[in-house]
C-alpha positions in Angstrom: 46.8 -37.8 1.7 46.4 -39.5 -1.7 42.9 -40.5 -2.7 41.2 -37.7 -0.8 38.8 -35.3 -2.6 40.2 -32.1 -3.9 38.1 -29.9 -1.7 39.5 -31.6 1.4 43.0 -31.1 0.2 42.4 -27.4 -0.5 40.9 -27.0 3.0 43.9 -28.7 4.6 46.2 -26.5 2.6 44.4 -23.3 3.8 44.5 -24.7 7.4 48.2 -25.2 7.2 48.7 -21.7 5.8 46.6 -20.3 8.6 48.7 -22.2 11.2 52.0 -21.0 9.7 50.6 -17.4 9.8 49.5 -17.8 13.4 53.0 -19.1 14.4 54.6 -16.2 12.6 52.4 -13.7 14.5 53.1 -15.4 17.9 56.9 -15.3 17.4 57.1 -11.8 15.9 57.8 -8.7 18.1 56.1 -6.6 15.4 53.0 -8.8 15.7 52.9 -8.3 19.5 53.1 -4.6 19.1 50.2 -4.7 16.6 48.2 -6.8 19.2 48.9 -4.0 21.7 47.7 -1.4 19.3 44.6 -3.4 18.7 43.8 -3.6 22.4 44.6 0.1 22.8 42.3 1.1 19.9 39.5 -1.0 21.4 39.9 0.4 24.9 40.1 4.0 23.5 36.9 3.4 21.4 35.1 2.1 24.4 36.1 5.1 26.5 35.2 7.6 23.8 31.8 5.9 23.2 30.9 6.0 26.9 31.8 9.7 27.0 30.0 11.0 23.8 27.1 8.6 23.4 24.9 10.2 26.2 25.6 13.6 24.6 24.7 12.4 21.1 21.6 10.8 22.4 20.5 13.9 24.2 21.2 16.2 21.2 19.5 13.9 18.6 16.4 12.8 20.6 13.5 15.0 19.3 10.9 16.4 21.7 8.0 14.2 22.7 5.2 14.4 20.2 7.2 16.0 17.4 6.6 14.2 14.1 8.0 16.3 11.3 10.7 15.4 8.7 13.6 16.6 10.9 12.4 14.6 13.9 12.2 11.5 11.7 15.7 12.1 10.4 17.0 12.4 14.0 15.3 9.2 15.1 16.8 7.5 12.0 20.3 8.5 13.0 19.8 7.4 16.6 19.1 3.9 15.3 22.8 3.6 14.3 24.3 4.5 17.7 25.1 0.8 18.5 27.7 0.9 15.7 29.5 3.8 17.3 32.1 1.7 19.2 33.1 -0.8 16.5 33.3 2.0 13.9 35.5 4.1 16.2 37.7 1.1 16.8 37.9 0.5 13.1 39.0 4.1 12.4 41.6 4.1 15.2 42.9 0.7 14.1 43.3 2.1 10.6 45.4 4.9 11.9 47.5 2.4 13.9 47.9 0.2 10.7 49.5 3.1 8.8 51.9 3.6 11.8 53.0 0.0 12.0 53.5 -0.4 8.3 55.7 2.7 8.3 57.7 1.4 11.3 57.9 -2.4 10.8 57.0 -2.7 7.1 54.1 -5.0 7.9 50.6 -4.7 9.4 48.9 -8.1 8.9 47.8 -8.5 12.5 46.4 -5.0 12.9 44.7 -5.3 9.4 43.0 -8.6 10.7 41.9 -6.8 13.8 40.5 -3.9 11.7 38.5 -6.4 9.7 37.3 -8.0 12.9 35.9 -4.7 14.1 34.0 -4.3 10.8 32.5 -7.8 11.2 31.4 -6.9 14.7 29.7 -3.8 13.3 28.0 -5.9 10.7 26.8 -8.3 13.4 25.4 -5.4 15.5 23.8 -4.0 12.4 21.9 -7.2 11.7 21.0 -7.9 15.3 20.1 -4.5 16.7 19.2 -2.2 13.8 17.5 -4.3 11.1 13.8 -4.7 12.2 12.2 -5.6 8.9 12.0 -9.4 8.6 13.1 -9.5 5.0 16.2 -7.3 5.6 17.1 -9.3 8.7 17.1 -12.6 6.7 19.1 -10.9 4.0 21.6 -9.7 6.6 22.0 -13.1 8.2 22.4 -15.1 5.0 24.1 -12.6 2.7 25.8 -9.8 4.7 27.3 -12.0 7.5 28.8 -14.6 5.1 30.4 -11.8 3.1 31.7 -10.2 6.3 33.3 -13.5 7.3 35.0 -13.9 3.9 36.2 -10.3 4.3 37.6 -11.1 7.8 39.8 -13.9 6.5 40.7 -11.9 3.4 39.0 -14.5 1.1 36.5 -12.1 -0.5 38.7 -11.6 -3.6 39.2 -15.3 -4.0 35.5 -16.0 -3.7 34.8 -13.4 -6.3 37.3 -14.9 -8.7 35.9 -18.4 -8.3 32.3 -17.3 -8.8 33.2 -15.2 -11.8 34.8 -18.2 -13.4 31.6 -20.2 -13.2 29.4 -19.7 -16.2 25.7 -20.1 -16.3 24.0 -20.2 -19.8 20.4 -19.1 -20.3 19.7 -19.7 -24.0 21.9 -17.5 -26.0 22.8 -15.3 -22.9 25.7 -16.3 -20.7 26.1 -15.1 -17.1 28.7 -15.7 -14.5 27.6 -17.1 -11.1 28.9 -13.9 -9.5 26.7 -11.7 -11.8 23.6 -13.9 -11.0 24.3 -13.7 -7.3 24.9 -10.0 -7.4 21.7 -9.5 -9.4 19.6 -11.6 -7.0 20.8 -9.7 -4.0 20.6 -6.3 -5.7 17.1 -7.1 -7.1 15.8 -8.1 -3.7 17.2 -4.9 -2.2 16.0 -2.7 -5.0 12.4 -4.0 -5.0 12.2 -3.9 -1.2 13.4 -0.3 -1.4 10.9 0.3 -4.2 8.1 -1.1 -2.1 9.1 1.0 0.9 9.5 4.1 -1.2 6.1 3.5 -2.8 4.4 3.2 0.6 6.1 6.4 1.8 5.2 8.4 -1.3 1.6 7.1 -1.2 1.2 8.2 2.4 2.7 11.6 1.6 0.4 12.1 -1.4 -2.7 11.0 0.5 -1.9 13.7 3.2 -2.1 16.4 0.6 -5.7 17.5 1.2 -5.3 20.5 -1.2 -5.2 18.0 -4.1 -8.4 16.6 -5.7 -8.9 12.8 -4.9 -8.5 12.1 -8.6 -5.2 14.0 -8.7 -3.9 12.2 -5.7 -4.7 8.8 -7.2 -3.0 9.8 -10.5 0.1 11.0 -8.6 0.2 7.7 -6.7 0.0 5.6 -9.9 2.7 7.8 -11.5 5.0 7.4 -8.5 4.6 3.6 -8.6 5.5 3.5 -12.3 8.6 5.7 -11.8 9.9 3.9 -8.7 9.5 0.4 -10.0 10.6 1.4 -13.5 13.8 2.9 -12.1 14.4 -0.1 -10.0 14.1 -2.4 -13.0 16.4 -0.3 -15.2 19.0 -0.1 -12.4 18.9 -3.9 -11.9 19.5 -4.5 -15.6 22.5 -2.2 -15.4 23.9 -3.9 -12.3 23.6 -7.3 -14.0 25.4 -6.0 -17.1 22.4 -6.5 -19.4 22.5 -4.1 -22.4 19.5 -1.8 -22.0 19.0 -1.7 -25.8 17.6 -5.2 -25.4 14.6 -3.7 -23.7 13.6 -2.4 -27.1 13.1 -6.0 -28.2 11.1 -6.7 -25.1 9.0 -3.6 -25.8 8.3 -4.8 -29.3 7.2 -8.2 -28.0 5.0 -6.6 -25.4 3.4 -4.5 -28.1 2.6 -7.5 -30.2 1.2 -9.2 -27.1 -1.1 -6.2 -26.4 -2.2 -6.2 -30.0 -3.1 -9.9 -30.0 -4.4 -10.8 -26.6 -4.1 -7.9 -24.1 -6.5 -5.4 -25.7 -8.8 -5.4 -22.7 -6.0 -5.0 -20.2 -4.6 -2.1 -22.2 -8.1 -0.5 -22.6 -8.8 -0.8 -18.9 -5.4 0.8 -18.1 -5.9 3.7 -20.5 -9.5 4.1 -19.2 -8.2 4.3 -15.6 -5.7 7.0 -16.6 -8.5 9.0 -18.3 -10.8 8.7 -15.3 -8.1 10.0 -13.0 -7.3 12.9 -15.3 -10.9 13.9 -15.8 -11.9 13.5 -12.2 -15.5 13.0 -13.0 -15.6 9.7 -11.2 -13.2 9.1 -8.3 -12.9 7.4 -4.9 -15.8 8.1 -2.6 -18.4 8.6 -5.3 -21.7 6.7 -5.3 -22.4 5.5 -8.8 -25.0 3.4 -10.6 -24.0 1.6 -13.8 -26.1 0.6 -16.8 -26.1 -3.0 -15.7 -27.6 -2.2 -12.4 -24.4 -2.3 -10.3 -24.3 0.4 -7.8 -22.2 1.4 -4.8 -19.5 3.6 -3.4 -16.1 3.6 -5.1 -13.6 2.6 -2.4 -10.5 2.0 -4.6 -9.4 2.6 -8.1 -6.6 0.4 -9.5 -4.8 0.4 -12.9 -7.3 -2.2 -14.2 -10.6 -1.8 -12.3 -12.6 0.2 -9.7 -13.9 -1.4 -6.5 -17.5 -0.6 -5.6 -18.8 -1.3 -2.1 -22.6 -1.9 -2.1 -24.9 -0.8 0.7 -24.9 -4.3 2.1 -21.1 -4.4 2.4 -20.3 -6.4 -0.7 -17.5 -5.5 -3.1 -17.9 -5.4 -6.9 -14.9 -5.2 -9.2 -15.9 -3.1 -12.3 -13.4 -2.8 -15.2 -12.4 0.8 -15.9 -13.6 0.5 -19.5 -17.2 0.3 -18.3 -17.0 3.8 -16.9 -15.9 5.1 -20.3 -18.1 3.1 -22.7 -21.4 3.0 -20.8 -23.6 5.4 -19.0 -22.8 6.1 -15.4 -25.0 7.9 -12.9 -22.9 9.7 -10.3 -24.8 10.7 -7.2 -21.8 12.3 -5.5 -21.4 15.7 -7.3 -20.3 18.1 -4.7 -22.9 20.5 -3.3 -25.8 18.8 -5.2 -29.2 18.1 -3.7 -31.2 15.0 -4.5 -35.0 14.5 -4.6 -36.8 11.5 -3.2 -40.4 10.4 -2.9 -42.5 8.8 -0.3 -45.9 7.3 -1.2 -49.0 6.9 1.0 -52.8 6.5 0.7 -55.8 7.8 2.6 -59.4 6.6 2.9 -62.0 7.7 0.4 -63.9 9.1 3.4 -61.2 11.7 4.0 -61.4 15.3 3.0 -58.4 15.1 0.7 -58.0 18.8 0.3 -56.6 18.9 3.9 -53.8 16.3 3.2 -51.1 18.6 1.7 -51.5 21.1 4.5 -51.1 18.3 7.1 -48.2 16.4 5.4 -45.9 19.1 4.1 -45.2 20.8 7.5 -44.7 17.3 9.1 -42.1 16.3 6.5 -40.4 19.7 6.6 -39.9 19.1 10.4 -37.6 16.2 9.6 -34.1 17.7 10.3 -32.4 16.4 7.1 -35.1 17.6 4.7 -34.6 20.8 2.8 -37.3 23.5 3.5 -36.3 26.5 1.4 -37.7 27.7 -1.9 -38.3 25.0 -4.5 -36.7 22.4 -2.3 -39.5 22.5 0.2 -41.6 19.3 0.6 -44.4 19.0 -1.9 -47.4 16.7 -1.4 -49.2 15.7 -4.6 -52.3 13.7 -5.5 -51.3 10.7 -7.6 -54.3 8.5 -8.3 -57.6 7.2 -7.1 -56.6 3.6 -6.2 -58.7 0.5 -5.6 -58.6 0.8 -1.8 -57.9 4.5 -1.2 -56.7 7.8 -2.6 -52.9 7.7 -3.5 -50.6 10.6 -2.5 -46.9 11.1 -2.6 -44.6 13.7 -1.0 -41.5 14.8 -2.7 -38.6 16.0 -0.5 -35.0 17.0 -1.0 -31.9 16.1 1.0 -28.2 17.0 0.6 -25.9 14.3 -0.9 -26.8 10.7 -1.4 -27.6 9.7 2.1 -31.2 8.6 1.2 -30.2 6.1 -1.6 -30.5 3.4 1.0 -33.7 4.8 2.5 -31.9 6.2 5.5 -34.2 9.3 5.8 -37.3 7.8 4.1 -38.2 6.0 7.3 -38.2 9.3 9.2 -40.3 10.9 6.5 -42.9 8.0 6.6 -43.1 8.2 10.4 -43.7 11.9 10.2 -46.5 11.3 7.7 -48.1 8.6 9.8 -48.0 10.6 13.0 -49.4 13.7 11.3 -52.4 11.8 9.8 -53.1 9.8 12.9 -53.1 13.0 15.0 -55.9 14.4 12.7 -57.9 11.2 12.7 -57.2 10.5 9.0 -57.6 6.9 8.2 -55.0 5.1 6.0 -56.9 2.3 4.2 -56.1 -1.3 3.8 -57.0 -3.4 0.7 -60.7 -3.9 0.4 -62.9 -5.9 -1.9 -66.7 -5.8 -2.5 -68.2 -9.2 -2.9 -71.7 -9.5 -4.4 -73.6 -12.7 -3.3 -76.3 -14.0 -5.5 -78.8 -16.4 -4.0 -79.1 -19.9 -5.5 -82.0 -20.3 -7.9 -85.3 -21.7 -6.5 -85.6 -25.5 -6.9 -87.9 -26.6 -9.7 -91.5 -27.8 -8.7 -92.0 -31.4 -9.5 -94.7 -32.2 -12.1 -98.0 -33.5 -10.7 
């Protein structure tokens, strides 16, 4: 065996120890009694599972169509029914282990069987219960190796070896065990944070009694709390002194002061917008630079405007604070629009308001009461005809894109055509002067 690598020698040593342990189990009456207890525990667990699983399924299955919190909790518990048999076998084997240790003074065989049932439960958990792709990968490459080390009682040895390996990052030293634990814990914590964030966001969005701005603010606050708590918990798990965060906060403050002013300003502006509620998701706004559209999303840094032609514009939150913003979406407000037209100079223009105003008022979306009724006005005497315009009011901002203006112009056209009123086209008067008479030649 000389000249072989150390790791091969250690593996052969562990193999010989395992062989000696197996021979001891095969030749020991106490070991055979423990084997018998293992089989009995397994058979009893299978029998109990077959008897009680249908009852548990019937009791926990919620009625069809029920979708409240209690129904969700019952469905969640039902997901773990595949673990019933191995966990029952694990519990029964644990009771058998205490009996064999009291009678024979040893229980290595039944302890191994108990760990085997736990590995079986871990395998079923990864295969049948975990549906999220990330969690399934984590179960296959983290949970199952740990379960196998636990099966052969090597988990303590693996922890000691990993703890003895030191990893230096600058002035900070970590053990390989701490880094591995931190990586796994961080992955789980931030996956849990992402899941919790999506659940809380859905819950808050369903609260119709809250203003949209309040809902957005609550969503942002929940994100900060969830991921902040996950970060602090991860630091604690890795054994990093939380007072070191003060140094990080100081460095972050210097960074904001030097190069992140705009990011900080946009973040604070976003919080102010959410608190005031003057501009929120769903509003149609027009900015000083000519950008206009419906706010479809507000983030910590910017607002997303969707234009009438389907394009998205990213507008920094600071622009809503430092510049003038026209908001067309004030609740319950009417907006006035104008449609221009012309008639021929041959027309009796005093008849035009009486013809046009009732026609425009007949458009379903146009307001007709009081000062909001359509009003036709003479605007100018143009080059080709007499210019009129009709002012009309509609609820909301629907006519920003000319949605109703087309109906109004059609109504004007039909009303004038029905009364024989001519709508002129551009005309020009051309004066033709004859050429001068040719000069008479001299005699």
